[in-house]
C-alpha positions as CSV (number, residue, x, y, z in Angstrom):
1,X,12.3,-0.3,-10.0
2,X,11.9,-1.4,-13.6
3,X,8.2,-0.9,-13.4
4,X,8.6,2.7,-12.1
5,X,11.2,3.4,-14.8
6,X,8.9,2.0,-17.5
7,X,6.0,4.2,-16.2
8,X,8.2,7.3,-16.2
9,X,9.3,6.5,-19.8
10,X,5.7,6.0,-20.9
11,X,4.7,9.3,-19.4
12,X,7.5,11.1,-21.2
13,X,6.5,9.4,-24.5
14,X,2.8,10.1,-24.3
15,X,2.9,13.6,-22.8
16,X,3.9,15.3,-26.1
17,X,1.1,13.5,-27.9
18,X,-1.4,14.6,-25.3
19,X,0.0,18.1,-25.4
20,X,-0.4,18.2,-29.2
21,X,-4.1,17.2,-28.8
22,X,-4.6,19.8,-26.1
23,X,-3.1,22.5,-28.3
24,X,-5.4,21.9,-31.3
25,X,-6.7,25.3,-32.1
26,X,-10.3,26.1,-31.5
27,X,-11.3,28.7,-34.2
28,X,-13.8,31.3,-33.1
29,X,-12.5,34.4,-34.8
30,X,-10.8,34.7,-38.2
31,X,-9.2,37.6,-40.1
32,X,-10.0,37.6,-43.7
33,X,-8.1,39.3,-46.6
34,X,-9.6,40.2,-49.9
35,X,-8.5,42.5,-52.8
36,X,-11.7,44.5,-53.0
37,X,-11.0,45.5,-56.6
38,X,-12.0,42.5,-58.7
39,X,-15.7,42.7,-59.6
40,X,-18.0,40.9,-59.5
41,X,-16.0,38.6,-57.2
42,X,-15.2,41.5,-54.9
43,X,-15.2,45.3,-55.0
44,X,-15.3,48.3,-52.7
45,X,-18.3,50.7,-52.7
46,X,-17.9,54.4,-52.3
47,X,-18.7,54.1,-48.6
48,X,-16.0,51.5,-48.1
49,X,-18.3,48.5,-48.0
50,X,-16.9,45.3,-49.5
51,X,-19.3,43.5,-51.8
52,X,-19.3,40.7,-54.3
53,X,-19.6,36.9,-54.7
54,X,-16.6,36.3,-52.5
55,X,-18.1,38.3,-49.6
56,X,-21.5,36.6,-49.8
57,X,-19.8,33.2,-49.7
58,X,-17.5,34.1,-46.9
59,X,-20.3,35.6,-44.8
60,X,-22.5,32.5,-45.2
61,X,-19.5,30.3,-44.3
62,X,-18.9,32.4,-41.2
63,X,-22.6,32.0,-40.2
64,X,-22.7,28.3,-40.7
65,X,-19.3,27.7,-39.0
66,X,-20.2,30.1,-36.1
67,X,-17.1,32.1,-36.8
68,X,-16.6,35.8,-36.1
69,X,-15.1,37.1,-39.4
70,X,-13.1,40.3,-39.7
71,X,-12.8,41.1,-43.4
72,X,-10.5,43.8,-44.8
73,X,-9.1,44.8,-48.2
74,X,-5.4,44.8,-49.2
75,X,-3.5,44.8,-52.5
76,X,-3.7,41.5,-54.3
77,X,0.1,40.9,-54.6
78,X,0.6,41.3,-50.8
79,X,-2.3,39.0,-49.7
80,X,-0.3,35.7,-49.8
81,X,2.7,37.1,-47.9
82,X,0.3,38.6,-45.3
83,X,-1.5,35.3,-45.0
84,X,1.7,33.5,-44.4
85,X,2.9,36.1,-41.9
86,X,-0.3,35.7,-39.8
87,X,-2.0,39.1,-40.6
88,X,-4.9,37.1,-42.2
89,X,-6.2,33.6,-41.5
90,X,-8.1,33.3,-44.8
91,X,-7.5,34.8,-48.2
92,X,-10.4,35.2,-50.7
93,X,-10.4,34.5,-54.4
94,X,-7.4,32.2,-54.1
95,X,-6.8,29.9,-57.1
96,X,-4.6,26.9,-56.4
97,X,-1.4,26.7,-58.5
98,X,1.6,24.6,-58.2
99,X,3.6,27.6,-57.1
100,X,1.1,28.7,-54.5
101,X,0.8,25.2,-53.1
102,X,4.4,25.5,-52.0
103,X,3.6,28.2,-49.5
104,X,-0.1,28.0,-48.6
105,X,-3.0,25.5,-48.5
106,X,-6.5,25.7,-50.1
107,X,-10.1,24.7,-49.2
108,X,-12.5,23.1,-51.6
109,X,-13.6,25.4,-54.5
110,X,-16.7,27.5,-54.4
111,X,-16.8,28.5,-58.1
112,X,-14.9,27.3,-61.1
113,X,-14.3,29.8,-64.0
114,X,-12.2,29.7,-67.2
115,X,-10.0,32.5,-68.5
116,X,-10.3,34.5,-71.8
117,X,-9.3,37.8,-73.4
118,X,-11.0,41.2,-73.1
119,X,-10.5,43.5,-76.1
120,X,-11.9,46.7,-77.5
121,X,-15.0,46.1,-79.6
122,X,-13.5,47.9,-82.6
123,X,-10.3,45.8,-82.3
124,X,-9.1,43.4,-85.0
125,X,-8.9,40.9,-82.2
126,X,-12.6,41.0,-81.5
127,X,-13.0,37.5,-83.2
128,X,-10.1,35.6,-82.0
129,X,-9.9,31.9,-83.0
130,X,-12.4,29.6,-81.2
131,X,-14.2,32.5,-79.5
132,X,-16.7,31.2,-77.0
133,X,-15.6,27.5,-77.1
134,X,-14.4,25.8,-73.9
135,X,-11.1,24.0,-73.9
136,X,-8.7,22.4,-71.4
137,X,-5.2,23.5,-72.4
138,X,-4.1,20.0,-71.3
139,X,-6.1,18.4,-74.2
140,X,-4.9,18.1,-77.8
141,X,-7.8,20.4,-78.9
142,X,-6.8,22.9,-76.3
143,X,-3.1,22.9,-77.3
144,X,-4.1,23.4,-80.9
145,X,-6.4,26.3,-80.0
146,X,-3.5,28.0,-78.0
147,X,-1.2,27.5,-81.0
148,X,-3.7,29.4,-83.2
149,X,-4.1,32.1,-80.5
150,X,-0.3,32.6,-80.5
151,X,-0.4,33.3,-84.2
152,X,-3.3,35.7,-83.9
153,X,-1.7,37.6,-81.1
154,X,1.8,37.8,-82.6
155,X,3.2,41.4,-82.2
156,X,0.3,42.4,-79.9
157,X,0.6,43.8,-76.4
158,X,-1.2,41.9,-73.7
159,X,-2.0,42.8,-70.1
160,X,-2.4,40.7,-66.9
161,X,-2.4,41.3,-63.2
162,X,0.6,40.7,-61.0
163,X,0.8,37.4,-58.9
164,X,-2.0,35.7,-61.0
165,X,-2.0,32.5,-62.9
166,X,-3.3,34.4,-65.9
167,X,-0.1,36.4,-66.0
168,X,2.0,33.3,-65.7
169,X,0.1,31.5,-68.5
170,X,0.2,34.6,-70.8
171,X,4.0,34.9,-70.3
172,X,4.6,31.2,-70.9
173,X,2.3,30.8,-73.9
174,X,2.4,34.2,-75.7
175,X,5.4,36.0,-74.3
176,X,7.8,34.8,-77.1
177,X,5.8,36.5,-79.9
178,X,3.8,39.1,-77.9
179,X,4.6,41.7,-75.3
180,X,3.1,40.8,-71.9
181,X,2.7,43.8,-69.5
182,X,2.3,43.3,-65.8
183,X,-0.1,45.3,-63.8
184,X,-0.7,45.7,-60.0
185,X,-4.4,44.8,-60.5
186,X,-6.9,43.7,-63.1
187,X,-8.5,47.2,-62.9
188,X,-5.1,48.9,-63.8
189,X,-4.7,46.6,-66.8
190,X,-8.3,47.4,-67.8
191,X,-7.5,51.1,-67.7
192,X,-4.7,50.7,-70.2
193,X,-6.9,48.5,-72.4
194,X,-9.7,51.1,-72.4
195,X,-7.2,53.8,-73.3
196,X,-5.7,51.8,-76.1
197,X,-2.3,51.2,-74.5
198,X,-2.6,47.4,-74.7
199,X,-4.4,45.3,-77.3
200,X,-6.0,42.7,-75.0
201,X,-6.3,41.7,-71.3
202,X,-6.1,38.1,-70.3
203,X,-8.3,37.5,-67.3
204,X,-11.1,35.6,-65.7
205,X,-14.1,35.1,-67.9
206,X,-16.5,36.5,-65.3
207,X,-14.4,39.6,-64.8
208,X,-14.2,40.1,-68.6
209,X,-17.9,39.7,-69.0
210,X,-18.7,42.0,-66.1
211,X,-16.3,44.7,-67.4
212,X,-17.7,44.4,-70.9
213,X,-21.2,45.1,-69.7
214,X,-19.9,48.0,-67.6
215,X,-18.2,49.5,-70.6
216,X,-21.4,50.1,-72.5
217,X,-20.3,48.0,-75.5
218,X,-16.8,49.4,-75.8
219,X,-15.1,46.2,-74.6
220,X,-16.0,42.6,-75.2
221,X,-14.6,39.1,-74.4
222,X,-12.9,37.3,-77.2
223,X,-11.2,34.0,-77.7
224,X,-11.9,30.5,-76.2
225,X,-12.7,29.9,-72.5
226,X,-9.5,28.2,-71.2
227,X,-9.1,25.8,-68.3
228,X,-6.3,23.6,-67.0
229,X,-2.6,23.8,-67.1
230,X,-1.0,26.3,-64.7
231,X,-4.2,28.4,-64.6
232,X,-6.0,28.6,-61.3
233,X,-9.6,28.4,-62.5
234,X,-10.9,26.9,-59.2
235,X,-11.7,29.7,-56.8
236,X,-11.1,28.7,-53.2
237,X,-10.1,30.1,-49.8
238,X,-6.4,30.3,-49.2
239,X,-5.2,29.3,-45.7
240,X,-1.8,28.7,-44.1
241,X,-0.3,25.3,-44.2
242,X,-0.8,23.1,-41.1
243,X,-4.2,24.5,-40.2
244,X,-6.2,21.3,-40.4
245,X,-8.9,22.4,-38.0
246,X,-9.6,25.6,-39.9
247,X,-9.6,23.8,-43.3
248,X,-12.1,21.2,-42.0
249,X,-14.4,23.9,-40.6
250,X,-14.4,25.8,-43.9
251,X,-14.8,22.7,-46.1
252,X,-17.7,21.5,-44.0
253,X,-19.5,24.8,-44.4
254,X,-18.8,24.9,-48.2
255,X,-19.9,21.3,-48.7
256,X,-23.2,22.1,-47.0
257,X,-23.7,25.2,-49.2
258,X,-23.0,23.1,-52.3
259,X,-25.4,20.4,-51.3
260,X,-28.3,22.7,-50.4
261,X,-27.9,24.9,-53.5
262,X,-26.6,28.0,-51.7
263,X,-23.4,28.2,-53.8
264,X,-25.5,27.9,-57.0
265,X,-27.8,30.7,-55.8
266,X,-25.0,33.0,-55.0
267,X,-23.3,32.3,-58.4
268,X,-26.4,33.0,-60.3
269,X,-27.0,36.2,-58.4
270,X,-23.6,37.6,-59.2
271,X,-22.7,35.9,-62.5
272,X,-26.1,35.2,-64.0
273,X,-25.1,31.6,-64.4
274,X,-24.3,28.7,-62.1
275,X,-20.6,28.1,-62.0
276,X,-20.6,26.4,-58.6
277,X,-18.6,23.1,-58.3
278,X,-20.7,20.0,-58.9
279,X,-20.4,16.7,-57.1
């Protein structure tokens, strides 16, 4: 009787564990969300085709992981809520921040890029302090550089995109002495910069460099290249929390692309420099 009771109890104890193993999700198809308006990371051609570094990385990951990937564009500020709600399984161009880590998870990075300012070429801000130098804002040198930037930007109007770490950093570091305007996208901020409605745009270095070239010399990056702090300078895939199987699949593909030089090749193709993560 006791033996039978023990066996029954053991089954009741083990069954949920076995059930959990059986329910581990097998990923074959994923829905992928991207802004489609942040060149050269991602943009939308006139025919609706999505192109950019993010797309090339994602397509190669899908190929290596044997995943069918359905990729579609959506406004940046709604991507995270859509990911959490299950509309997407993967979110492109996701930079890990403390705030975002509370609601979603992240893969290993596929590029690492600092932030800087984009200004008009005839602006008095064209030679901001420490232009071109790389600093971590967590270092003493970086903190000193930011303090000098605060003084140089005093009374100026800055722009940054909604739901980005660039906006958060600009508000925290420069908001006391400068006006920081929020835009729905980097391209909208860029439009106001081009038309002289703001003095500088704080954004990703690669975006700033790309838009400078596209402007025909009317715009140019200025100021130091900043890393660290609350800024999300590691570019990753965003995924929902508690999706260990998907995270492992994506990281395995990204790791293989890093080791065989594919991430370096894609970075050089789109950025003209290798900003892939190093071992």
